[in-house]
N, CA, C and O atoms as a Maestro MAE file, in Angstrom:
{
 s_m_m2io_version
 :::
 2.0.0
}

f_m_ct {
 s_m_title
 :::
 protein
 m_atom[312] {
  # First column is atom index #
  i_m_mmod_type
  r_m_x_coord
  r_m_y_coord
  r_m_z_coord
  i_m_residue_number
  s_m_chain_name
  s_m_pdb_residue_name
  s_m_pdb_atom_name
  i_m_atomic_number
  :::
  1 25 -19.118 -30.166 -12.601 1 A "MET " " N  " 7
  2 3 -18.372 -28.928 -12.698 1 A "MET " " CA " 6
  3 2 -16.958 -29.176 -12.179 1 A "MET " " C  " 6
  4 15 -16.768 -29.614 -11.044 1 A "MET " " O  " 8
  5 25 -15.987 -28.893 -13.014 2 A "ASP " " N  " 7
  6 3 -14.593 -29.136 -12.672 2 A "ASP " " CA " 6
  7 2 -13.991 -27.903 -12.005 2 A "ASP " " C  " 6
  8 15 -14.149 -26.786 -12.498 2 A "ASP " " O  " 8
  9 25 -13.304 -28.105 -10.891 3 A "ILE " " N  " 7
  10 3 -12.710 -26.984 -10.151 3 A "ILE " " CA " 6
  11 2 -11.595 -26.326 -10.955 3 A "ILE " " C  " 6
  12 15 -11.449 -25.104 -10.908 3 A "ILE " " O  " 8
  13 25 -10.819 -27.093 -11.680 4 A "ALA " " N  " 7
  14 3 -9.720 -26.546 -12.462 4 A "ALA " " CA " 6
  15 2 -10.219 -25.654 -13.593 4 A "ALA " " C  " 6
  16 15 -9.512 -24.738 -14.012 4 A "ALA " " O  " 8
  17 25 -11.404 -25.902 -14.084 5 A "ALA " " N  " 7
  18 3 -11.943 -25.100 -15.179 5 A "ALA " " CA " 6
  19 2 -12.432 -23.738 -14.699 5 A "ALA " " C  " 6
  20 15 -12.598 -22.827 -15.510 5 A "ALA " " O  " 8
  21 25 -12.664 -23.583 -13.415 6 A "THR " " N  " 7
  22 3 -13.166 -22.310 -12.888 6 A "THR " " CA " 6
  23 2 -12.082 -21.506 -12.186 6 A "THR " " C  " 6
  24 15 -12.370 -20.752 -11.257 6 A "THR " " O  " 8
  25 25 -10.856 -21.661 -12.617 7 A "GLU " " N  " 7
  26 3 -9.742 -20.930 -11.996 7 A "GLU " " CA " 6
  27 2 -9.826 -19.450 -12.354 7 A "GLU " " C  " 6
  28 15 -10.041 -19.095 -13.513 7 A "GLU " " O  " 8
  29 25 -9.657 -18.593 -11.355 8 A "ILE " " N  " 7
  30 3 -9.767 -17.146 -11.542 8 A "ILE " " CA " 6
  31 2 -8.425 -16.511 -11.161 8 A "ILE " " C  " 6
  32 15 -7.834 -16.867 -10.142 8 A "ILE " " O  " 8
  33 25 -7.950 -15.576 -11.980 9 A "ASP " " N  " 7
  34 3 -6.701 -14.878 -11.692 9 A "ASP " " CA " 6
  35 2 -7.004 -13.637 -10.858 9 A "ASP " " C  " 6
  36 15 -7.645 -12.704 -11.345 9 A "ASP " " O  " 8
  37 25 -6.544 -13.619 -9.596 10 A "LEU " " N  " 7
  38 3 -6.792 -12.508 -8.687 10 A "LEU " " CA " 6
  39 2 -5.510 -11.816 -8.250 10 A "LEU " " C  " 6
  40 15 -5.506 -11.146 -7.217 10 A "LEU " " O  " 8
  41 25 -4.437 -11.951 -8.991 11 A "SER " " N  " 7
  42 3 -3.151 -11.438 -8.527 11 A "SER " " CA " 6
  43 2 -3.134 -9.911 -8.411 11 A "SER " " C  " 6
  44 15 -2.526 -9.391 -7.476 11 A "SER " " O  " 8
  45 25 -3.756 -9.194 -9.295 12 A "GLY " " N  " 7
  46 3 -3.732 -7.738 -9.231 12 A "GLY " " CA " 6
  47 2 -4.495 -7.185 -8.045 12 A "GLY " " C  " 6
  48 15 -4.003 -6.293 -7.354 12 A "GLY " " O  " 8
  49 25 -5.670 -7.692 -7.803 13 A "SER " " N  " 7
  50 3 -6.477 -7.173 -6.710 13 A "SER " " CA " 6
  51 2 -5.971 -7.647 -5.358 13 A "SER " " C  " 6
  52 15 -6.168 -6.962 -4.354 13 A "SER " " O  " 8
  53 25 -5.327 -8.796 -5.311 14 A "LEU " " N  " 7
  54 3 -4.809 -9.286 -4.038 14 A "LEU " " CA " 6
  55 2 -3.660 -8.433 -3.521 14 A "LEU " " C  " 6
  56 15 -3.518 -8.273 -2.308 14 A "LEU " " O  " 8
  57 25 -2.842 -7.884 -4.403 15 A "SER " " N  " 7
  58 3 -1.742 -7.035 -3.930 15 A "SER " " CA " 6
  59 2 -2.288 -5.735 -3.352 15 A "SER " " C  " 6
  60 15 -1.751 -5.222 -2.369 15 A "SER " " O  " 8
  61 25 -3.346 -5.197 -3.947 16 A "ALA " " N  " 7
  62 3 -3.942 -3.976 -3.412 16 A "ALA " " CA " 6
  63 2 -4.599 -4.237 -2.059 16 A "ALA " " C  " 6
  64 15 -4.498 -3.414 -1.149 16 A "ALA " " O  " 8
  65 25 -5.257 -5.358 -1.928 17 A "ILE " " N  " 7
  66 3 -5.867 -5.721 -0.643 17 A "ILE " " CA " 6
  67 2 -4.780 -5.982 0.399 17 A "ILE " " C  " 6
  68 15 -4.920 -5.604 1.562 17 A "ILE " " O  " 8
  69 25 -3.706 -6.624 -0.025 18 A "GLY " " N  " 7
  70 3 -2.596 -6.887 0.892 18 A "GLY " " CA " 6
  71 2 -1.958 -5.607 1.401 18 A "GLY " " C  " 6
  72 15 -1.630 -5.502 2.582 18 A "GLY " " O  " 8
  73 25 -1.780 -4.627 0.510 19 A "TYR " " N  " 7
  74 3 -1.216 -3.371 0.981 19 A "TYR " " CA " 6
  75 2 -2.196 -2.624 1.866 19 A "TYR " " C  " 6
  76 15 -1.785 -1.969 2.824 19 A "TYR " " O  " 8
  77 25 -3.456 -2.710 1.569 20 A "GLY " " N  " 7
  78 3 -4.454 -2.075 2.427 20 A "GLY " " CA " 6
  79 2 -4.419 -2.633 3.834 20 A "GLY " " C  " 6
  80 15 -4.532 -1.892 4.810 20 A "GLY " " O  " 8
  81 25 -4.261 -3.935 3.934 21 A "LEU " " N  " 7
  82 3 -4.133 -4.560 5.255 21 A "LEU " " CA " 6
  83 2 -2.797 -4.213 5.903 21 A "LEU " " C  " 6
  84 15 -2.723 -4.042 7.120 21 A "LEU " " O  " 8
  85 25 -1.743 -4.108 5.099 22 A "ALA " " N  " 7
  86 3 -0.428 -3.772 5.646 22 A "ALA " " CA " 6
  87 2 -0.347 -2.321 6.086 22 A "ALA " " C  " 6
  88 15 0.514 -1.983 6.899 22 A "ALA " " O  " 8
  89 25 -1.205 -1.458 5.583 23 A "ALA " " N  " 7
  90 3 -1.192 -0.047 5.974 23 A "ALA " " CA " 6
  91 2 -1.841 0.182 7.333 23 A "ALA " " C  " 6
  92 15 -1.695 1.255 7.918 23 A "ALA " " O  " 8
  93 25 -2.547 -0.805 7.830 24 A "ILE " " N  " 7
  94 3 -3.178 -0.664 9.143 24 A "ILE " " CA " 6
  95 2 -2.111 -0.550 10.240 24 A "ILE " " C  " 6
  96 15 -2.245 0.269 11.149 24 A "ILE " " O  " 8
  97 25 -1.075 -1.351 10.158 25 A "GLY " " N  " 7
  98 3 -0.010 -1.340 11.163 25 A "GLY " " CA " 6
  99 2 0.692 0.003 11.278 25 A "GLY " " C  " 6
  100 15 0.777 0.548 12.378 25 A "GLY " " O  " 8
  101 25 1.201 0.562 10.170 26 A "PRO " " N  " 7
  102 3 1.820 1.889 10.264 26 A "PRO " " CA " 6
  103 2 0.844 2.979 10.694 26 A "PRO " " C  " 6
  104 15 1.245 3.932 11.362 26 A "PRO " " O  " 8
  105 25 -0.409 2.856 10.328 27 A "GLY " " N  " 7
  106 3 -1.391 3.850 10.771 27 A "GLY " " CA " 6
  107 2 -1.553 3.842 12.279 27 A "GLY " " C  " 6
  108 15 -1.616 4.895 12.914 27 A "GLY " " O  " 8
  109 25 -1.619 2.653 12.844 28 A "ILE " " N  " 7
  110 3 -1.711 2.534 14.303 28 A "ILE " " CA " 6
  111 2 -0.408 3.003 14.952 28 A "ILE " " C  " 6
  112 15 -0.430 3.666 15.989 28 A "ILE " " O  " 8
  113 25 0.721 2.660 14.340 29 A "GLY " " N  " 7
  114 3 2.014 3.066 14.882 29 A "GLY " " CA " 6
  115 2 2.197 4.568 14.927 29 A "GLY " " C  " 6
  116 15 2.715 5.101 15.908 29 A "GLY " " O  " 8
  117 25 1.778 5.260 13.877 30 A "VAL " " N  " 7
  118 3 1.879 6.720 13.855 30 A "VAL " " CA " 6
  119 2 0.995 7.323 14.930 30 A "VAL " " C  " 6
  120 15 1.390 8.281 15.595 30 A "VAL " " O  " 8
  121 25 -0.192 6.773 15.105 31 A "GLY " " N  " 7
  122 3 -1.078 7.260 16.159 31 A "GLY " " CA " 6
  123 2 -0.492 7.087 17.537 31 A "GLY " " C  " 6
  124 15 -0.615 7.973 18.382 31 A "GLY " " O  " 8
  125 25 0.145 5.952 17.777 32 A "ILE " " N  " 7
  126 3 0.764 5.703 19.078 32 A "ILE " " CA " 6
  127 2 1.941 6.641 19.317 32 A "ILE " " C  " 6
  128 15 2.117 7.149 20.425 32 A "ILE " " O  " 8
  129 25 2.749 6.873 18.278 33 A "ILE " " N  " 7
  130 3 3.918 7.741 18.422 33 A "ILE " " CA " 6
  131 2 3.501 9.165 18.772 33 A "ILE " " C  " 6
  132 15 4.043 9.762 19.702 33 A "ILE " " O  " 8
  133 25 2.541 9.709 18.033 34 A "PHE " " N  " 7
  134 3 2.131 11.090 18.291 34 A "PHE " " CA " 6
  135 2 1.369 11.218 19.603 34 A "PHE " " C  " 6
  136 15 1.490 12.234 20.288 34 A "PHE " " O  " 8
  137 25 0.581 10.201 19.964 35 A "SER " " N  " 7
  138 3 -0.120 10.291 21.252 35 A "SER " " CA " 6
  139 2 0.865 10.219 22.415 35 A "SER " " C  " 6
  140 15 0.667 10.882 23.433 35 A "SER " " O  " 8
  141 25 1.924 9.422 22.276 36 A "ALA " " N  " 7
  142 3 2.933 9.363 23.333 36 A "ALA " " CA " 6
  143 2 3.672 10.698 23.459 36 A "ALA " " C  " 6
  144 15 3.983 11.137 24.566 36 A "ALA " " O  " 8
  145 25 3.949 11.336 22.326 37 A "TYR " " N  " 7
  146 3 4.616 12.638 22.380 37 A "TYR " " CA " 6
  147 2 3.723 13.695 23.033 37 A "TYR " " C  " 6
  148 15 4.187 14.501 23.839 37 A "TYR " " O  " 8
  149 25 2.454 13.681 22.680 38 A "ILE " " N  " 7
  150 3 1.525 14.658 23.264 38 A "ILE " " CA " 6
  151 2 1.387 14.438 24.767 38 A "ILE " " C  " 6
  152 15 1.357 15.398 25.536 38 A "ILE " " O  " 8
  153 25 1.303 13.190 25.183 39 A "GLN " " N  " 7
  154 3 1.204 12.904 26.619 39 A "GLN " " CA " 6
  155 2 2.476 13.293 27.356 39 A "GLN " " C  " 6
  156 15 2.418 13.835 28.460 39 A "GLN " " O  " 8
  157 25 3.628 13.018 26.749 40 A "ALA " " N  " 7
  158 3 4.886 13.386 27.395 40 A "ALA " " CA " 6
  159 2 5.027 14.900 27.500 40 A "ALA " " C  " 6
  160 15 5.516 15.407 28.510 40 A "ALA " " O  " 8
  161 25 4.607 15.621 26.473 41 A "THR " " N  " 7
  162 3 4.683 17.077 26.500 41 A "THR " " CA " 6
  163 2 3.683 17.661 27.492 41 A "THR " " C  " 6
  164 15 3.964 18.675 28.132 41 A "THR " " O  " 8
  165 25 2.530 17.033 27.622 42 A "ALA " " N  " 7
  166 3 1.541 17.525 28.578 42 A "ALA " " CA " 6
  167 2 2.014 17.321 30.016 42 A "ALA " " C  " 6
  168 15 1.722 18.136 30.892 42 A "ALA " " O  " 8
  169 25 2.738 16.240 30.256 43 A "ARG " " N  " 7
  170 3 3.229 15.981 31.616 43 A "ARG " " CA " 6
  171 2 4.449 16.835 31.961 43 A "ARG " " C  " 6
  172 15 4.570 17.341 33.077 43 A "ARG " " O  " 8
  173 25 5.350 16.987 30.990 44 A "GLN " " N  " 7
  174 3 6.592 17.741 31.199 44 A "GLN " " CA " 6
  175 2 6.784 18.709 30.030 44 A "GLN " " C  " 6
  176 15 7.508 18.380 29.090 44 A "GLN " " O  " 8
  177 25 6.174 19.869 30.056 45 A "PRO " " N  " 7
  178 3 6.280 20.790 28.908 45 A "PRO " " CA " 6
  179 2 7.716 21.219 28.593 45 A "PRO " " C  " 6
  180 15 8.040 21.512 27.442 45 A "PRO " " O  " 8
  181 25 8.568 21.255 29.610 46 A "GLU " " N  " 7
  182 3 9.950 21.677 29.353 46 A "GLU " " CA " 6
  183 2 10.769 20.620 28.615 46 A "GLU " " C  " 6
  184 15 11.855 20.926 28.122 46 A "GLU " " O  " 8
  185 25 10.277 19.389 28.527 47 A "SER " " N  " 7
  186 3 11.009 18.334 27.814 47 A "SER " " CA " 6
  187 2 10.560 18.191 26.364 47 A "SER " " C  " 6
  188 15 10.956 17.238 25.693 47 A "SER " " O  " 8
  189 25 9.749 19.107 25.873 48 A "ALA " " N  " 7
  190 3 9.232 18.994 24.502 48 A "ALA " " CA " 6
  191 2 10.359 19.047 23.473 48 A "ALA " " C  " 6
  192 15 10.347 18.295 22.499 48 A "ALA " " O  " 8
  193 25 11.325 19.925 23.684 49 A "LYS " " N  " 7
  194 3 12.442 20.038 22.732 49 A "LYS " " CA " 6
  195 2 13.337 18.799 22.768 49 A "LYS " " C  " 6
  196 15 13.991 18.478 21.775 49 A "LYS " " O  " 8
  197 25 13.368 18.112 23.892 50 A "LEU " " N  " 7
  198 3 14.191 16.915 24.013 50 A "LEU " " CA " 6
  199 2 13.538 15.707 23.346 50 A "LEU " " C  " 6
  200 15 14.227 14.894 22.731 50 A "LEU " " O  " 8
  201 25 12.226 15.583 23.459 51 A "THR " " N  " 7
  202 3 11.545 14.404 22.933 51 A "THR " " CA " 6
  203 2 11.086 14.556 21.487 51 A "THR " " C  " 6
  204 15 10.749 13.557 20.852 51 A "THR " " O  " 8
  205 25 11.061 15.760 20.953 52 A "GLN " " N  " 7
  206 3 10.581 15.966 19.587 52 A "GLN " " CA " 6
  207 2 11.436 15.260 18.528 52 A "GLN " " C  " 6
  208 15 10.859 14.674 17.613 52 A "GLN " " O  " 8
  209 25 12.763 15.276 18.592 53 A "PRO " " N  " 7
  210 3 13.531 14.532 17.581 53 A "PRO " " CA " 6
  211 2 13.261 13.031 17.607 53 A "PRO " " C  " 6
  212 15 13.262 12.385 16.559 53 A "PRO " " O  " 8
  213 25 13.034 12.477 18.780 54 A "PHE " " N  " 7
  214 3 12.730 11.050 18.863 54 A "PHE " " CA " 6
  215 2 11.372 10.744 18.237 54 A "PHE " " C  " 6
  216 15 11.181 9.680 17.647 54 A "PHE " " O  " 8
  217 25 10.435 11.675 18.366 55 A "MET " " N  " 7
  218 3 9.137 11.506 17.732 55 A "MET " " CA " 6
  219 2 9.282 11.456 16.215 55 A "MET " " C  " 6
  220 15 8.684 10.602 15.560 55 A "MET " " O  " 8
  221 25 10.078 12.370 15.656 56 A "TRP " " N  " 7
  222 3 10.231 12.405 14.199 56 A "TRP " " CA " 6
  223 2 11.006 11.195 13.681 56 A "TRP " " C  " 6
  224 15 10.719 10.703 12.590 56 A "TRP " " O  " 8
  225 25 11.977 10.713 14.442 57 A "ILE " " N  " 7
  226 3 12.709 9.506 14.029 57 A "ILE " " CA " 6
  227 2 11.775 8.301 14.033 57 A "ILE " " C  " 6
  228 15 11.795 7.494 13.103 57 A "ILE " " O  " 8
  229 25 10.967 8.179 15.064 58 A "GLY " " N  " 7
  230 3 10.000 7.081 15.114 58 A "GLY " " CA " 6
  231 2 8.983 7.162 13.991 58 A "GLY " " C  " 6
  232 15 8.621 6.144 13.401 58 A "GLY " " O  " 8
  233 25 8.521 8.372 13.694 59 A "PHE " " N  " 7
  234 3 7.577 8.570 12.595 59 A "PHE " " CA " 6
  235 2 8.205 8.159 11.264 59 A "PHE " " C  " 6
  236 15 7.558 7.508 10.444 59 A "PHE " " O  " 8
  237 25 9.460 8.538 11.052 60 A "ALA " " N  " 7
  238 3 10.141 8.203 9.795 60 A "ALA " " CA " 6
  239 2 10.320 6.701 9.646 60 A "ALA " " C  " 6
  240 15 10.164 6.167 8.548 60 A "ALA " " O  " 8
  241 25 10.642 6.021 10.723 61 A "VAL " " N  " 7
  242 3 10.830 4.565 10.657 61 A "VAL " " CA " 6
  243 2 9.509 3.864 10.340 61 A "VAL " " C  " 6
  244 15 9.470 2.946 9.520 61 A "VAL " " O  " 8
  245 25 8.445 4.293 10.983 62 A "VAL " " N  " 7
  246 3 7.141 3.670 10.740 62 A "VAL " " CA " 6
  247 2 6.668 3.943 9.319 62 A "VAL " " C  " 6
  248 15 6.116 3.051 8.674 62 A "VAL " " O  " 8
  249 25 6.873 5.152 8.822 63 A "GLU " " N  " 7
  250 3 6.472 5.455 7.449 63 A "GLU " " CA " 6
  251 2 7.342 4.714 6.442 63 A "GLU " " C  " 6
  252 15 6.865 4.365 5.362 63 A "GLU " " O  " 8
  253 25 8.597 4.468 6.767 64 A "ALA " " N  " 7
  254 3 9.445 3.672 5.879 64 A "ALA " " CA " 6
  255 2 8.906 2.254 5.755 64 A "ALA " " C  " 6
  256 15 8.975 1.654 4.683 64 A "ALA " " O  " 8
  257 25 8.370 1.718 6.845 65 A "LEU " " N  " 7
  258 3 7.767 0.390 6.775 65 A "LEU " " CA " 6
  259 2 6.540 0.392 5.863 65 A "LEU " " C  " 6
  260 15 6.303 -0.578 5.143 65 A "LEU " " O  " 8
  261 25 5.769 1.460 5.890 66 A "ALA " " N  " 7
  262 3 4.609 1.561 4.997 66 A "ALA " " CA " 6
  263 2 5.053 1.635 3.535 66 A "ALA " " C  " 6
  264 15 4.439 1.016 2.666 66 A "ALA " " O  " 8
  265 25 6.114 2.387 3.268 67 A "LEU " " N  " 7
  266 3 6.622 2.480 1.897 67 A "LEU " " CA " 6
  267 2 7.200 1.155 1.427 67 A "LEU " " C  " 6
  268 15 7.052 0.792 0.260 67 A "LEU " " O  " 8
  269 25 7.856 0.432 2.324 68 A "LEU " " N  " 7
  270 3 8.335 -0.899 1.956 68 A "LEU " " CA " 6
  271 2 7.172 -1.834 1.652 68 A "LEU " " C  " 6
  272 15 7.258 -2.667 0.749 68 A "LEU " " O  " 8
  273 25 6.097 -1.697 2.396 69 A "GLY " " N  " 7
  274 3 4.922 -2.523 2.142 69 A "GLY " " CA " 6
  275 2 4.348 -2.302 0.761 69 A "GLY " " C  " 6
  276 15 3.980 -3.263 0.086 69 A "GLY " " O  " 8
  277 25 4.265 -1.051 0.326 70 A "ILE " " N  " 7
  278 3 3.723 -0.793 -1.016 70 A "ILE " " CA " 6
  279 2 4.720 -1.210 -2.095 70 A "ILE " " C  " 6
  280 15 4.317 -1.676 -3.161 70 A "ILE " " O  " 8
  281 25 5.997 -1.049 -1.835 71 A "ALA " " N  " 7
  282 3 7.009 -1.457 -2.819 71 A "ALA " " CA " 6
  283 2 7.021 -2.968 -2.998 71 A "ALA " " C  " 6
  284 15 7.081 -3.456 -4.127 71 A "ALA " " O  " 8
  285 25 6.965 -3.709 -1.903 72 A "PHE " " N  " 7
  286 3 6.968 -5.166 -2.002 72 A "PHE " " CA " 6
  287 2 5.649 -5.689 -2.574 72 A "PHE " " C  " 6
  288 15 5.615 -6.733 -3.226 72 A "PHE " " O  " 8
  289 25 4.577 -4.960 -2.326 73 A "GLY " " N  " 7
  290 3 3.297 -5.377 -2.877 73 A "GLY " " CA " 6
  291 2 3.273 -5.338 -4.392 73 A "GLY " " C  " 6
  292 15 2.659 -6.196 -5.026 73 A "GLY " " O  " 8
  293 25 3.930 -4.357 -4.978 74 A "TYR " " N  " 7
  294 3 3.956 -4.250 -6.434 74 A "TYR " " CA " 6
  295 2 5.168 -4.947 -7.050 74 A "TYR " " C  " 6
  296 15 5.147 -5.256 -8.242 74 A "TYR " " O  " 8
  297 25 6.207 -5.199 -6.285 75 A "ALA " " N  " 7
  298 3 7.408 -5.840 -6.827 75 A "ALA " " CA " 6
  299 2 7.199 -7.333 -7.050 75 A "ALA " " C  " 6
  300 15 7.797 -7.912 -7.957 75 A "ALA " " O  " 8
  301 25 6.370 -7.951 -6.245 76 A "PHE " " N  " 7
  302 3 6.226 -9.400 -6.326 76 A "PHE " " CA " 6
  303 2 4.948 -9.822 -7.041 76 A "PHE " " C  " 6
  304 15 4.431 -10.910 -6.788 76 A "PHE " " O  " 8
  305 25 4.437 -8.984 -7.923 77 A "GLN " " N  " 7
  306 3 3.278 -9.372 -8.726 77 A "GLN " " CA " 6
  307 2 3.740 -10.303 -9.834 77 A "GLN " " C  " 6
  308 15 4.822 -10.125 -10.394 77 A "GLN " " O  " 8
  309 25 2.939 -11.270 -10.141 78 A "PRO " " N  " 7
  310 3 3.333 -12.193 -11.237 78 A "PRO " " CA " 6
  311 2 3.185 -11.560 -12.593 78 A "PRO " " C  " 6
  312 15 3.472 -12.197 -13.607 78 A "PRO " " O  " 8
  :::
 }
 m_bond[311] {
  # First column is bond index #
  i_m_from
  i_m_to
  i_m_order
  :::
  1 1 2 1
  2 2 3 1
  3 3 4 2
  4 3 5 1
  5 5 6 1
  6 6 7 1
  7 7 8 2
  8 7 9 1
  9 9 10 1
  10 10 11 1
  11 11 12 2
  12 11 13 1
  13 13 14 1
  14 14 15 1
  15 15 16 2
  16 15 17 1
  17 17 18 1
  18 18 19 1
  19 19 20 2
  20 19 21 1
  21 21 22 1
  22 22 23 1
  23 23 24 2
  24 23 25 1
  25 25 26 1
  26 26 27 1
  27 27 28 2
  28 27 29 1
  29 29 30 1
  30 30 31 1
  31 31 32 2
  32 31 33 1
  33 33 34 1
  34 34 35 1
  35 35 36 2
  36 35 37 1
  37 37 38 1
  38 38 39 1
  39 39 40 2
  40 39 41 1
  41 41 42 1
  42 42 43 1
  43 43 44 2
  44 43 45 1
  45 45 46 1
  46 46 47 1
  47 47 48 2
  48 47 49 1
  49 49 50 1
  50 50 51 1
  51 51 52 2
  52 51 53 1
  53 53 54 1
  54 54 55 1
  55 55 56 2
  56 55 57 1
  57 57 58 1
  58 58 59 1
  59 59 60 2
  60 59 61 1
  61 61 62 1
  62 62 63 1
  63 63 64 2
  64 63 65 1
  65 65 66 1
  66 66 67 1
  67 67 68 2
  68 67 69 1
  69 69 70 1
  70 70 71 1
  71 71 72 2
  72 71 73 1
  73 73 74 1
  74 74 75 1
  75 75 76 2
  76 75 77 1
  77 77 78 1
  78 78 79 1
  79 79 80 2
  80 79 81 1
  81 81 82 1
  82 82 83 1
  83 83 84 2
  84 83 85 1
  85 85 86 1
  86 86 87 1
  87 87 88 2
  88 87 89 1
  89 89 90 1
  90 90 91 1
  91 91 92 2
  92 91 93 1
  93 93 94 1
  94 94 95 1
  95 95 96 2
  96 95 97 1
  97 97 98 1
  98 98 99 1
  99 99 100 2
  100 99 101 1
  101 101 102 1
  102 102 103 1
  103 103 104 2
  104 103 105 1
  105 105 106 1
  106 106 107 1
  107 107 108 2
  108 107 109 1
  109 109 110 1
  110 110 111 1
  111 111 112 2
  112 111 113 1
  113 113 114 1
  114 114 115 1
  115 115 116 2
  116 115 117 1
  117 117 118 1
  118 118 119 1
  119 119 120 2
  120 119 121 1
  121 121 122 1
  122 122 123 1
  123 123 124 2
  124 123 125 1
  125 125 126 1
  126 126 127 1
  127 127 128 2
  128 127 129 1
  129 129 130 1
  130 130 131 1
  131 131 132 2
  132 131 133 1
  133 133 134 1
  134 134 135 1
  135 135 136 2
  136 135 137 1
  137 137 138 1
  138 138 139 1
  139 139 140 2
  140 139 141 1
  141 141 142 1
  142 142 143 1
  143 143 144 2
  144 143 145 1
  145 145 146 1
  146 146 147 1
  147 147 148 2
  148 147 149 1
  149 149 150 1
  150 150 151 1
  151 151 152 2
  152 151 153 1
  153 153 154 1
  154 154 155 1
  155 155 156 2
  156 155 157 1
  157 157 158 1
  158 158 159 1
  159 159 160 2
  160 159 161 1
  161 161 162 1
  162 162 163 1
  163 163 164 2
  164 163 165 1
  165 165 166 1
  166 166 167 1
  167 167 168 2
  168 167 169 1
  169 169 170 1
  170 170 171 1
  171 171 172 2
  172 171 173 1
  173 173 174 1
  174 174 175 1
  175 175 176 2
  176 175 177 1
  177 177 178 1
  178 178 179 1
  179 179 180 2
  180 179 181 1
  181 181 182 1
  182 182 183 1
  183 183 184 2
  184 183 185 1
  185 185 186 1
  186 186 187 1
  187 187 188 2
  188 187 189 1
  189 189 190 1
  190 190 191 1
  191 191 192 2
  192 191 193 1
  193 193 194 1
  194 194 195 1
  195 195 196 2
  196 195 197 1
  197 197 198 1
  198 198 199 1
  199 199 200 2
  200 199 201 1
  201 201 202 1
  202 202 203 1
  203 203 204 2
  204 203 205 1
  205 205 206 1
  206 206 207 1
  207 207 208 2
  208 207 209 1
  209 209 210 1
  210 210 211 1
  211 211 212 2
  212 211 213 1
  213 213 214 1
  214 214 215 1
  215 215 216 2
  216 215 217 1
  217 217 218 1
  218 218 219 1
  219 219 220 2
  220 219 221 1
  221 221 222 1
  222 222 223 1
  223 223 224 2
  224 223 225 1
  225 225 226 1
  226 226 227 1
  227 227 228 2
  228 227 229 1
  229 229 230 1
  230 230 231 1
  231 231 232 2
  232 231 233 1
  233 233 234 1
  234 234 235 1
  235 235 236 2
  236 235 237 1
  237 237 238 1
  238 238 239 1
  239 239 240 2
  240 239 241 1
  241 241 242 1
  242 242 243 1
  243 243 244 2
  244 243 245 1
  245 245 246 1
  246 246 247 1
  247 247 248 2
  248 247 249 1
  249 249 250 1
  250 250 251 1
  251 251 252 2
  252 251 253 1
  253 253 254 1
  254 254 255 1
  255 255 256 2
  256 255 257 1
  257 257 258 1
  258 258 259 1
  259 259 260 2
  260 259 261 1
  261 261 262 1
  262 262 263 1
  263 263 264 2
  264 263 265 1
  265 265 266 1
  266 266 267 1
  267 267 268 2
  268 267 269 1
  269 269 270 1
  270 270 271 1
  271 271 272 2
  272 271 273 1
  273 273 274 1
  274 274 275 1
  275 275 276 2
  276 275 277 1
  277 277 278 1
  278 278 279 1
  279 279 280 2
  280 279 281 1
  281 281 282 1
  282 282 283 1
  283 283 284 2
  284 283 285 1
  285 285 286 1
  286 286 287 1
  287 287 288 2
  288 287 289 1
  289 289 290 1
  290 290 291 1
  291 291 292 2
  292 291 293 1
  293 293 294 1
  294 294 295 1
  295 295 296 2
  296 295 297 1
  297 297 298 1
  298 298 299 1
  299 299 300 2
  300 299 301 1
  301 301 302 1
  302 302 303 1
  303 303 304 2
  304 303 305 1
  305 305 306 1
  306 306 307 1
  307 307 308 2
  308 307 309 1
  309 309 310 1
  310 310 311 1
  311 311 312 2
  :::
 }
}
């Protein structure tokens, strides 16, 4: 049995699996951002208005990384 004769094309499914693995990081990042905001607000309720914009900026940056992951996953398909 020749190894070259059993070559399988997996390029389509590998990009989907790659993005699935890449989505784990932003998912964890969003959880950390919101949990930090909730803890900060629970400790200092009067600082909620001060820390809320930083929470949304951090959320936007992490979600942008997720969108870049899906864009690069489909852009570099053969």
